[in-house]
TORDREN-228506 format. One record per residue (C-alpha): residue number from 1; residue in one letter; z, y, x. Coordinates in Angstrom, 2 decimals, always signed. Layout:
BEGIN
+-------+------+---------+---------+---------+
: margu : dolo :      pz :      py :      px :
+-------+------+---------+---------+---------+
:   NUM :    A :       Z :       Y :       X :
...
+-------+------+---------+---------+---------+
END
This chain:
BEGIN
+-------+------+---------+---------+---------+
: margu : dolo :      pz :      py :      px :
+-------+------+---------+---------+---------+
:     1 :    M :  -92.21 : +117.68 : -142.35 :
:     2 :    R :  -94.11 : +120.11 : -144.61 :
:     3 :    T :  -93.20 : +123.04 : -142.37 :
:     4 :    T :  -93.90 : +121.34 : -139.03 :
:     5 :    P :  -96.22 : +123.64 : -137.03 :
:     6 :    R :  -99.80 : +122.43 : -136.61 :
:     7 :    G :  -99.37 : +122.45 : -132.84 :
:     8 :    M :  -96.74 : +119.70 : -133.09 :
:     9 :    R :  -98.79 : +117.44 : -135.39 :
:    10 :    L : -100.95 : +114.49 : -134.36 :
:    11 :    H : -104.52 : +115.70 : -134.92 :
:    12 :    I : -106.68 : +113.01 : -136.55 :
:    13 :    G : -110.35 : +113.98 : -136.77 :
:    14 :    L : -112.87 : +112.34 : -139.13 :
:    15 :    F : -116.39 : +112.26 : -137.68 :
:    16 :    G : -119.69 : +110.72 : -138.63 :
:    17 :    R : -123.08 : +111.36 : -140.12 :
:    18 :    R : -123.71 : +113.18 : -143.35 :
:    19 :    N : -122.89 : +111.26 : -146.52 :
:    20 :    A : -120.93 : +108.55 : -144.70 :
:    21 :    G : -117.96 : +109.19 : -146.98 :
:    22 :    K : -115.65 : +111.17 : -144.69 :
:    23 :    S : -114.44 : +113.45 : -147.47 :
:    24 :    S : -113.86 : +110.55 : -149.86 :
:    25 :    L : -111.89 : +108.81 : -147.14 :
:    26 :    L : -109.70 : +111.87 : -146.53 :
:    27 :    N : -109.01 : +112.19 : -150.25 :
:    28 :    A : -108.06 : +108.51 : -150.40 :
:    29 :    L : -105.77 : +108.79 : -147.36 :
:    30 :    T : -103.96 : +111.84 : -148.70 :
:    31 :    R : -104.12 : +110.80 : -152.37 :
:    32 :    Q : -105.34 : +114.32 : -153.14 :
:    33 :    D : -108.67 : +116.02 : -153.76 :
:    34 :    V : -108.56 : +117.83 : -150.43 :
:    35 :    S : -112.31 : +117.85 : -149.75 :
:    36 :    I : -115.20 : +118.33 : -152.15 :
:    37 :    V : -117.06 : +115.06 : -152.65 :
:    38 :    S : -120.74 : +114.91 : -153.57 :
:    39 :    D : -123.73 : +112.63 : -153.15 :
:    40 :    V : -125.56 : +115.61 : -151.64 :
:    41 :    A : -125.65 : +115.28 : -147.84 :
:    42 :    G : -124.03 : +118.17 : -146.00 :
:    43 :    T : -121.46 : +119.09 : -148.67 :
:    44 :    T : -118.74 : +119.67 : -146.07 :
:    45 :    T : -119.49 : +122.77 : -143.99 :
:    46 :    D : -116.45 : +124.10 : -142.12 :
:    47 :    P : -113.70 : +121.72 : -140.98 :
:    48 :    V : -111.13 : +121.01 : -143.71 :
:    49 :    E : -107.53 : +120.52 : -142.56 :
:    50 :    K : -104.79 : +118.66 : -144.42 :
:    51 :    P : -101.26 : +118.42 : -142.97 :
:    52 :    M :  -99.16 : +115.51 : -144.19 :
:    53 :    E :  -96.59 : +112.94 : -143.12 :
:    54 :    L :  -97.81 : +109.55 : -141.98 :
:    55 :    L :  -94.83 : +107.29 : -141.40 :
:    56 :    P :  -93.69 : +106.04 : -138.96 :
:    57 :    I :  -95.79 : +108.45 : -136.83 :
:    58 :    G :  -94.46 : +111.56 : -138.53 :
:    59 :    P :  -96.32 : +114.83 : -139.10 :
:    60 :    V : -100.09 : +114.62 : -138.73 :
:    61 :    L : -103.08 : +116.88 : -139.37 :
:    62 :    F : -106.21 : +115.30 : -140.82 :
:    63 :    I : -109.43 : +117.21 : -140.09 :
:    64 :    D : -112.53 : +116.50 : -142.18 :
:    65 :    T : -115.71 : +117.67 : -140.43 :
:    66 :    A : -119.32 : +118.34 : -141.28 :
:    67 :    G : -121.86 : +115.61 : -140.59 :
:    68 :    I : -122.58 : +115.67 : -136.89 :
:    69 :    D : -126.23 : +114.83 : -137.58 :
:    70 :    D : -126.77 : +118.03 : -139.60 :
:    71 :    E : -130.14 : +119.75 : -139.19 :
:    72 :    G : -131.66 : +123.21 : -139.23 :
:    73 :    A : -130.25 : +126.53 : -138.00 :
:    74 :    L : -127.26 : +126.41 : -140.33 :
:    75 :    G : -126.77 : +122.71 : -139.61 :
:    76 :    A : -126.62 : +123.43 : -135.89 :
:    77 :    R : -123.78 : +125.87 : -136.47 :
:    78 :    R : -121.94 : +123.27 : -138.54 :
:    79 :    V : -122.36 : +120.73 : -135.75 :
:    80 :    E : -121.00 : +123.29 : -133.27 :
:    81 :    K : -117.89 : +123.73 : -135.44 :
:    82 :    T : -117.49 : +119.95 : -135.63 :
:    83 :    R : -117.76 : +119.59 : -131.86 :
:    84 :    Q : -115.00 : +122.19 : -131.45 :
:    85 :    V : -112.73 : +119.76 : -133.28 :
:    86 :    F : -113.41 : +117.17 : -130.55 :
:    87 :    D : -111.30 : +119.24 : -128.16 :
:    88 :    R : -108.15 : +119.03 : -130.29 :
:    89 :    T : -108.49 : +115.50 : -131.61 :
:    90 :    D : -105.68 : +113.13 : -130.60 :
:    91 :    L : -107.05 : +110.20 : -132.62 :
:    92 :    A : -110.67 : +109.92 : -133.78 :
:    93 :    V : -111.87 : +108.19 : -136.93 :
:    94 :    I : -115.60 : +107.39 : -136.78 :
:    95 :    V : -116.88 : +106.91 : -140.33 :
:    96 :    T : -120.16 : +105.12 : -140.92 :
:    97 :    T : -121.86 : +102.70 : -143.31 :
:    98 :    T : -123.65 :  +99.42 : -142.78 :
:    99 :    E : -127.00 : +101.16 : -143.24 :
:   100 :    Q : -126.18 : +104.05 : -140.88 :
:   101 :    A : -124.36 : +102.24 : -138.10 :
:   102 :    G : -126.12 : +102.20 : -134.77 :
:   103 :    E : -126.53 : +103.94 : -131.45 :
:   104 :    F : -125.35 : +107.28 : -132.89 :
:   105 :    E : -121.86 : +105.91 : -133.56 :
:   106 :    T : -121.82 : +104.16 : -130.19 :
:   107 :    R : -122.42 : +107.49 : -128.44 :
:   108 :    L : -119.55 : +109.04 : -130.37 :
:   109 :    L : -117.24 : +106.22 : -129.31 :
:   110 :    D : -118.35 : +106.59 : -125.69 :
:   111 :    E : -117.63 : +110.33 : -125.73 :
:   112 :    F : -114.13 : +109.88 : -127.09 :
:   113 :    A : -113.53 : +107.09 : -124.55 :
:   114 :    Q : -114.50 : +109.51 : -121.76 :
:   115 :    R : -112.00 : +112.00 : -123.16 :
:   116 :    G : -109.26 : +109.37 : -123.25 :
:   117 :    V : -108.98 : +109.65 : -127.04 :
:   118 :    P : -108.38 : +106.44 : -129.03 :
:   119 :    A : -110.82 : +105.83 : -131.88 :
:   120 :    V : -110.85 : +103.80 : -135.06 :
:   121 :    V : -114.15 : +102.88 : -136.73 :
:   122 :    V : -114.39 : +102.82 : -140.52 :
:   123 :    V : -117.36 : +101.04 : -142.08 :
:   124 :    N : -117.38 : +102.65 : -145.52 :
:   125 :    K : -119.27 : +101.86 : -148.75 :
:   126 :    C : -118.94 :  +98.14 : -148.15 :
:   127 :    D : -119.54 :  +97.57 : -151.88 :
:   128 :    L : -123.15 :  +98.65 : -151.38 :
:   129 :    A : -123.86 :  +96.68 : -148.22 :
:   130 :    A : -121.45 :  +94.37 : -146.38 :
:   131 :    P : -121.33 :  +94.74 : -142.58 :
:   132 :    T : -122.41 :  +91.78 : -140.49 :
:   133 :    A : -120.01 :  +90.00 : -138.17 :
:   134 :    A : -122.08 :  +91.16 : -135.21 :
:   135 :    L : -121.76 :  +94.81 : -136.26 :
:   136 :    L : -117.97 :  +94.54 : -136.65 :
:   137 :    E : -117.57 :  +92.72 : -133.33 :
:   138 :    G : -119.65 :  +95.38 : -131.57 :
:   139 :    F : -117.40 :  +98.15 : -132.84 :
:   140 :    Q : -114.22 :  +96.21 : -132.11 :
:   141 :    R : -115.19 :  +95.94 : -128.45 :
:   142 :    R : -115.38 :  +99.73 : -128.16 :
:   143 :    A : -112.75 : +100.98 : -130.62 :
:   144 :    A : -109.04 : +100.49 : -131.14 :
:   145 :    A : -109.82 :  +98.91 : -134.51 :
:   146 :    C : -112.61 :  +98.49 : -137.04 :
:   147 :    V : -111.78 :  +98.72 : -140.75 :
:   148 :    R : -113.91 :  +98.09 : -143.85 :
:   149 :    T : -113.41 : +100.43 : -146.81 :
:   150 :    V : -114.70 : +101.53 : -150.17 :
:   151 :    A : -113.16 : +104.98 : -150.06 :
:   152 :    N : -113.98 : +106.13 : -153.58 :
:   153 :    R : -112.04 : +103.12 : -154.91 :
:   154 :    G : -109.23 : +103.33 : -152.36 :
:   155 :    E : -110.10 :  +99.88 : -151.00 :
:   156 :    G : -109.16 :  +99.29 : -147.36 :
:   157 :    V : -107.12 : +102.50 : -147.11 :
:   158 :    L : -103.87 : +100.66 : -146.39 :
:   159 :    D : -105.62 :  +98.77 : -143.59 :
:   160 :    L : -106.84 : +102.08 : -142.20 :
:   161 :    R : -103.33 : +103.57 : -142.28 :
:   162 :    Q : -102.04 : +100.59 : -140.31 :
:   163 :    A : -104.88 : +100.95 : -137.81 :
:   164 :    L : -104.08 : +104.65 : -137.33 :
:   165 :    I : -100.41 : +103.89 : -136.75 :
:   166 :    A : -101.26 : +101.19 : -134.21 :
:   167 :    A : -103.74 : +103.45 : -132.37 :
:   168 :    A : -101.55 : +106.56 : -132.24 :
:   169 :    P : -101.06 : +107.69 : -128.60 :
:   170 :    A :  -97.67 : +106.70 : -127.21 :
:   171 :    D :  -97.21 : +110.13 : -125.62 :
:   172 :    F :  -97.20 : +111.67 : -129.10 :
:   173 :    I :  -94.62 : +109.30 : -130.54 :
:   174 :    N :  -92.50 : +109.69 : -127.38 :
:   175 :    A :  -93.05 : +113.44 : -127.09 :
:   176 :    P :  -91.78 : +115.11 : -123.88 :
:   177 :    A :  -88.93 : +117.59 : -123.99 :
:   178 :    I :  -89.55 : +121.32 : -123.82 :
:   179 :    V :  -86.47 : +122.26 : -121.82 :
:   180 :    G :  -83.71 : +119.75 : -122.55 :
:   181 :    D :  -84.72 : +117.42 : -119.72 :
:   182 :    L :  -84.20 : +120.21 : -117.17 :
:   183 :    V :  -80.47 : +120.39 : -117.85 :
:   184 :    G :  -77.85 : +117.74 : -118.55 :
:   185 :    P :  -75.96 : +117.15 : -121.80 :
:   186 :    G :  -73.22 : +119.73 : -122.20 :
:   187 :    S :  -75.04 : +122.28 : -120.03 :
:   188 :    L :  -75.44 : +125.88 : -121.15 :
:   189 :    V :  -78.85 : +127.56 : -121.25 :
:   190 :    V :  -79.20 : +131.29 : -121.88 :
:   191 :    L :  -82.30 : +132.27 : -123.85 :
:   192 :    V :  -83.41 : +135.89 : -123.50 :
:   193 :    V :  -85.23 : +137.03 : -126.63 :
:   194 :    P :  -86.54 : +140.61 : -126.72 :
:   195 :    I :  -86.83 : +142.12 : -130.19 :
:   196 :    D :  -89.91 : +144.33 : -130.04 :
:   197 :    K :  -92.77 : +145.36 : -132.33 :
:   198 :    E :  -94.46 : +141.96 : -132.02 :
:   199 :    A :  -91.35 : +139.94 : -132.93 :
:   200 :    P :  -91.72 : +138.64 : -136.52 :
:   201 :    K :  -89.44 : +140.57 : -138.85 :
:   202 :    G :  -86.35 : +138.50 : -139.64 :
:   203 :    R :  -87.53 : +135.58 : -137.49 :
:   204 :    L :  -87.89 : +134.38 : -133.92 :
:   205 :    I :  -91.25 : +133.40 : -132.46 :
:   206 :    L :  -92.11 : +129.70 : -132.45 :
:   207 :    P :  -91.45 : +128.84 : -128.76 :
:   208 :    Q :  -87.96 : +130.32 : -129.02 :
:   209 :    V :  -87.12 : +128.32 : -132.14 :
:   210 :    Q :  -88.52 : +125.12 : -130.64 :
:   211 :    A :  -86.56 : +125.63 : -127.41 :
:   212 :    I :  -83.33 : +126.03 : -129.37 :
:   213 :    R :  -84.00 : +122.85 : -131.34 :
:   214 :    D :  -84.97 : +120.95 : -128.19 :
:   215 :    L :  -81.71 : +121.92 : -126.47 :
:   216 :    L :  -79.71 : +120.80 : -129.49 :
:   217 :    D :  -81.61 : +117.50 : -129.57 :
:   218 :    N :  -80.65 : +116.97 : -125.92 :
:   219 :    D :  -76.96 : +117.76 : -126.50 :
:   220 :    A :  -77.05 : +121.02 : -124.56 :
:   221 :    Y :  -75.65 : +124.42 : -125.53 :
:   222 :    C :  -77.67 : +127.58 : -125.87 :
:   223 :    M :  -76.76 : +131.25 : -126.01 :
:   224 :    V :  -79.35 : +133.71 : -127.32 :
:   225 :    V :  -79.27 : +137.33 : -126.16 :
:   226 :    K :  -81.58 : +140.32 : -125.92 :
:   227 :    E :  -82.59 : +141.47 : -122.45 :
:   228 :    R :  -80.31 : +144.52 : -122.64 :
:   229 :    E :  -77.23 : +142.35 : -123.20 :
:   230 :    L :  -78.01 : +139.68 : -120.58 :
:   231 :    R :  -75.95 : +141.12 : -117.70 :
:   232 :    D :  -72.86 : +141.58 : -119.89 :
:   233 :    A :  -73.27 : +138.12 : -121.42 :
:   234 :    L :  -73.45 : +136.45 : -117.98 :
:   235 :    E :  -70.33 : +138.31 : -116.81 :
:   236 :    R :  -68.38 : +136.99 : -119.78 :
:   237 :    L :  -69.12 : +133.35 : -118.95 :
:   238 :    R :  -66.48 : +131.38 : -117.07 :
:   239 :    E :  -69.22 : +129.40 : -115.31 :
:   240 :    P :  -72.84 : +130.34 : -114.60 :
:   241 :    P :  -75.43 : +128.81 : -116.95 :
:   242 :    A :  -77.59 : +125.87 : -115.91 :
:   243 :    L :  -80.74 : +127.85 : -116.68 :
:   244 :    V :  -81.95 : +131.21 : -117.98 :
:   245 :    V :  -85.17 : +131.27 : -120.01 :
:   246 :    T :  -86.79 : +134.59 : -120.82 :
:   247 :    D :  -89.75 : +135.95 : -122.68 :
:   248 :    S :  -92.32 : +136.61 : -119.95 :
:   249 :    Q :  -92.62 : +140.28 : -120.91 :
:   250 :    A :  -89.03 : +140.86 : -119.76 :
:   251 :    F :  -89.38 : +138.87 : -116.52 :
:   252 :    L :  -88.63 : +141.68 : -114.08 :
:   253 :    K :  -85.50 : +142.98 : -115.81 :
:   254 :    V :  -84.16 : +139.48 : -116.45 :
:   255 :    A :  -84.82 : +138.47 : -112.83 :
:   256 :    G :  -82.88 : +141.52 : -111.69 :
:   257 :    D :  -79.93 : +140.81 : -113.98 :
:   258 :    T :  -79.73 : +137.07 : -113.31 :
:   259 :    P :  -77.81 : +135.98 : -110.15 :
:   260 :    R :  -80.15 : +134.48 : -107.57 :
:   261 :    E :  -78.36 : +131.12 : -107.62 :
:   262 :    V :  -79.05 : +130.68 : -111.36 :
:   263 :    P :  -82.43 : +129.00 : -112.10 :
:   264 :    L :  -84.81 : +131.19 : -114.08 :
:   265 :    T :  -88.09 : +130.61 : -115.91 :
:   266 :    S :  -89.89 : +131.73 : -119.08 :
:   267 :    F :  -90.76 : +130.25 : -122.46 :
:   268 :    S :  -94.45 : +130.49 : -121.59 :
:   269 :    I :  -93.99 : +128.50 : -118.37 :
:   270 :    L :  -92.03 : +125.86 : -120.29 :
:   271 :    F :  -95.01 : +125.60 : -122.62 :
:   272 :    A :  -97.43 : +125.40 : -119.70 :
:   273 :    R :  -95.75 : +122.06 : -119.03 :
:   274 :    Y :  -95.19 : +121.04 : -122.66 :
:   275 :    K :  -98.68 : +121.83 : -123.92 :
:   276 :    G : -100.76 : +121.54 : -120.77 :
:   277 :    D : -100.75 : +120.52 : -117.10 :
:   278 :    L :  -98.24 : +122.71 : -115.24 :
:   279 :    V :  -99.39 : +121.77 : -111.73 :
:   280 :    E : -103.03 : +122.54 : -112.56 :
:   281 :    L : -102.07 : +125.84 : -114.20 :
:   282 :    V :  -99.96 : +126.75 : -111.16 :
:   283 :    R : -102.97 : +126.17 : -108.92 :
:   284 :    G : -105.00 : +128.34 : -111.25 :
:   285 :    A : -102.54 : +131.21 : -110.93 :
:   286 :    T : -103.15 : +131.41 : -107.17 :
:   287 :    A : -106.71 : +132.54 : -107.96 :
:   288 :    I : -105.19 : +135.93 : -108.83 :
:   289 :    D : -105.15 : +136.61 : -105.08 :
:   290 :    R : -108.93 : +136.13 : -105.00 :
:   291 :    L : -109.68 : +138.54 : -107.85 :
:   292 :    R : -111.73 : +141.58 : -106.95 :
:   293 :    A : -112.63 : +144.72 : -108.88 :
:   294 :    G : -115.39 : +143.95 : -111.38 :
:   295 :    D : -114.48 : +140.27 : -111.81 :
:   296 :    R : -114.48 : +138.83 : -115.32 :
:   297 :    V : -111.26 : +137.41 : -116.73 :
:   298 :    L : -111.07 : +135.45 : -119.98 :
:   299 :    I : -107.86 : +135.68 : -122.02 :
:   300 :    A : -107.56 : +132.91 : -124.62 :
:   301 :    E : -105.10 : +133.25 : -127.50 :
:   302 :    S : -104.39 : +130.29 : -129.78 :
:   303 :    C : -103.22 : +132.37 : -132.73 :
:   304 :    S : -105.16 : +135.10 : -134.51 :
:   305 :    H : -102.42 : +137.73 : -134.77 :
:   306 :    H : -103.30 : +141.38 : -135.18 :
:   307 :    P : -102.54 : +143.18 : -131.90 :
:   308 :    I :  -99.74 : +145.75 : -132.21 :
:   309 :    G :  -98.75 : +148.39 : -129.66 :
:   310 :    E :  -98.14 : +146.94 : -126.20 :
:   311 :    D :  -99.80 : +143.59 : -126.93 :
:   312 :    I :  -99.14 : +141.13 : -124.13 :
:   313 :    G : -102.63 : +139.64 : -123.96 :
:   314 :    R : -104.64 : +142.81 : -124.58 :
:   315 :    V : -102.52 : +145.48 : -122.90 :
:   316 :    K :  -99.74 : +144.23 : -120.64 :
:   317 :    I : -101.43 : +141.37 : -118.75 :
:   318 :    P : -104.62 : +143.40 : -118.15 :
:   319 :    R : -102.48 : +146.29 : -116.87 :
:   320 :    W : -100.39 : +144.11 : -114.54 :
:   321 :    L : -103.44 : +142.31 : -113.15 :
:   322 :    T : -105.33 : +145.55 : -112.64 :
:   323 :    Q : -102.37 : +146.97 : -110.73 :
:   324 :    Y : -102.11 : +143.80 : -108.62 :
:   325 :    V : -105.83 : +143.72 : -107.78 :
:   326 :    G : -106.07 : +147.48 : -107.26 :
:   327 :    G : -109.32 : +147.79 : -109.18 :
:   328 :    K : -110.75 : +147.52 : -112.67 :
:   329 :    L : -111.35 : +144.03 : -114.06 :
:   330 :    E : -113.54 : +143.08 : -117.01 :
:   331 :    F : -111.51 : +141.31 : -119.72 :
:   332 :    T : -112.89 : +139.14 : -122.53 :
:   333 :    H : -110.66 : +137.87 : -125.34 :
:   334 :    V : -111.12 : +134.83 : -127.59 :
:   335 :    Q : -108.83 : +133.61 : -130.37 :
:   336 :    G : -108.09 : +130.47 : -132.35 :
:   337 :    H : -110.40 : +127.55 : -131.64 :
:   338 :    D : -113.11 : +129.75 : -130.12 :
:   339 :    F : -113.50 : +128.94 : -126.43 :
:   340 :    P : -116.69 : +129.18 : -124.35 :
:   341 :    V : -118.50 : +125.95 : -123.58 :
:   342 :    D : -119.37 : +127.28 : -120.11 :
:   343 :    T : -116.66 : +129.23 : -118.26 :
:   344 :    R : -118.54 : +129.69 : -114.98 :
:   345 :    R : -119.08 : +133.42 : -115.54 :
:   346 :    F : -115.32 : +134.00 : -115.35 :
:   347 :    A : -113.30 : +134.31 : -112.17 :
:   348 :    L : -110.14 : +133.28 : -114.04 :
:   349 :    V : -109.05 : +132.03 : -117.46 :
:   350 :    I : -105.58 : +132.96 : -118.71 :
:   351 :    H : -104.35 : +130.94 : -121.70 :
:   352 :    C : -101.46 : +131.82 : -123.97 :
:   353 :    G :  -98.49 : +129.48 : -124.37 :
:   354 :    A : -100.41 : +127.58 : -127.07 :
:   355 :    C :  -97.42 : +127.26 : -129.38 :
:   356 :    V :  -99.62 : +127.01 : -132.49 :
:   357 :    T : -102.20 : +124.57 : -131.15 :
:   358 :    N : -101.83 : +121.01 : -129.92 :
:   359 :    R : -101.64 : +119.72 : -126.37 :
:   360 :    R : -104.96 : +117.89 : -126.62 :
:   361 :    E : -106.87 : +121.14 : -127.12 :
:   362 :    V : -105.18 : +122.79 : -124.15 :
:   363 :    L : -105.87 : +119.78 : -121.92 :
:   364 :    S : -109.50 : +119.75 : -123.08 :
:   365 :    R : -109.85 : +123.38 : -122.05 :
:   366 :    I : -108.26 : +122.69 : -118.68 :
:   367 :    V : -110.74 : +119.85 : -118.09 :
:   368 :    R : -113.64 : +122.07 : -119.14 :
:   369 :    C : -112.57 : +124.75 : -116.67 :
:   370 :    R : -112.07 : +122.19 : -113.91 :
:   371 :    Q : -115.59 : +120.84 : -114.46 :
:   372 :    A : -116.97 : +124.38 : -114.25 :
:   373 :    G : -114.92 : +125.21 : -111.15 :
:   374 :    T : -113.09 : +127.98 : -113.03 :
:   375 :    P : -109.36 : +128.46 : -112.28 :
:   376 :    I : -107.15 : +128.46 : -115.38 :
:   377 :    T : -103.53 : +129.48 : -115.78 :
:   378 :    N : -101.32 : +130.76 : -118.60 :
:   379 :    Y :  -99.56 : +133.94 : -119.63 :
:   380 :    G :  -96.15 : +133.25 : -118.11 :
:   381 :    L :  -97.53 : +132.04 : -114.79 :
:   382 :    A :  -99.97 : +134.95 : -114.50 :
:   383 :    I :  -97.20 : +137.46 : -115.25 :
:   384 :    A :  -94.77 : +135.90 : -112.77 :
:   385 :    Y :  -97.47 : +135.83 : -110.09 :
:   386 :    S :  -98.58 : +139.42 : -110.59 :
:   387 :    L :  -94.96 : +140.65 : -110.62 :
:   388 :    G :  -94.05 : +138.82 : -107.41 :
:   389 :    I :  -91.48 : +136.37 : -108.85 :
:   390 :    F :  -93.68 : +133.29 : -109.00 :
:   391 :    E :  -91.66 : +131.00 : -106.73 :
:   392 :    R :  -88.40 : +131.83 : -108.44 :
:   393 :    A :  -89.91 : +131.11 : -111.87 :
:   394 :    L :  -91.06 : +127.68 : -110.61 :
:   395 :    E :  -87.74 : +126.57 : -109.10 :
:   396 :    P :  -86.80 : +124.47 : -112.18 :
:   397 :    F :  -90.05 : +122.48 : -111.63 :
:   398 :    P :  -89.99 : +120.87 : -108.15 :
:   399 :    A :  -93.42 : +119.21 : -108.44 :
:   400 :    A :  -95.13 : +122.45 : -109.45 :
:   401 :    L :  -93.30 : +124.41 : -106.74 :
:   402 :    A :  -94.32 : +121.83 : -104.13 :
:   403 :    A :  -97.96 : +122.03 : -105.25 :
:   404 :    Y :  -97.84 : +125.81 : -104.90 :
:   405 :    A :  -96.25 : +125.58 : -101.45 :
:   406 :    Q :  -98.87 : +123.08 : -100.30 :
:   407 :    G : -101.61 : +125.34 : -101.59 :
:   408 :    R : -100.22 : +128.35 :  -99.73 :
:   409 :    E :  -99.85 : +126.28 :  -96.55 :
:   410 :    S : -103.46 : +125.08 :  -96.69 :
:   411 :    V : -104.68 : +128.66 :  -97.17 :
:   412 :    T : -102.60 : +129.80 :  -94.18 :
:   413 :    R : -104.01 : +127.04 :  -91.99 :
:   414 :    G : -107.52 : +127.81 :  -93.15 :
+-------+------+---------+---------+---------+
END
């Protein structure tokens, strides 16, 4: 549990006004001095993250945030950082006090309700002023639960833990498969793993490791090869594999070496489904046909790795898209949790596989792009589209392939 990647943890964000006791509450929940606690309002500046295990949910990530009512130029930047956490929050904890509680907290609850994020209200510092029945009833009508606490004494923390467990989204507890549901138990899947400059020394990258574990969890077999050994490995098999999964960078070679009757896709496309909305990202990929020289393209990377050599997001994808369009495009790159509030200036957004972030953040970005009318896709889909193997890469996903076919048909009719 200690080594579970952040992207696979339930993100629980603590929000509220300054001096509501968010940091004290986090320390009480984790039984550690994770956040600095002070009577001075605005002590917490940047978000503070604490991974831990919350049974029976499993691995979670608590995020303590700055007071969302902060003031001044610096306060506005703190609020901006706090609002970034909204996009990756799976379960919101709204912390307030009897004296603070009011319309401000109601607006927070309404925003999370619009996002489809469950919320638990904590009325803290109840030793100083007890909440009225009317106040508690008002919150209970809008939130999954309302809990009274005295965080600096640890009072009410067990009730809060139970409320968090009860409010946890079912789709997190019953997490979807990455690849195991595409093949039956006892099936063989070949994973093609290039070892290049960007491969971590002595390790595999996270999507590859997670795919292997997912196949084992679903009682399937897996064989791991480099792209140079794929043809020989396939010839040695008595029966063809149920699926070949490749790193997107090796798509063309792997497609050439894999018999046409064997289904083929990439790790990045698997993660388009696992971490996002595959059908929406497929639709976004078709916008590549509408790109023209001079258009702006945003490339969003979840991790903050240092680019090396032929970096996929900074070198290879820009090169392939430029070749496809036949003219120079203007590329902008963002990393980590940085993502523009308004994407309307971009003709296309291309997101990485998001292996180190959670699904909620990816879905939030997809919604933001949809509201702005900006197409969004991901690395694997953009690569497959620009290399001319898009339909083949989608064959393991009938719904996504059907959506693409319908889109092409409507364009032809138009």
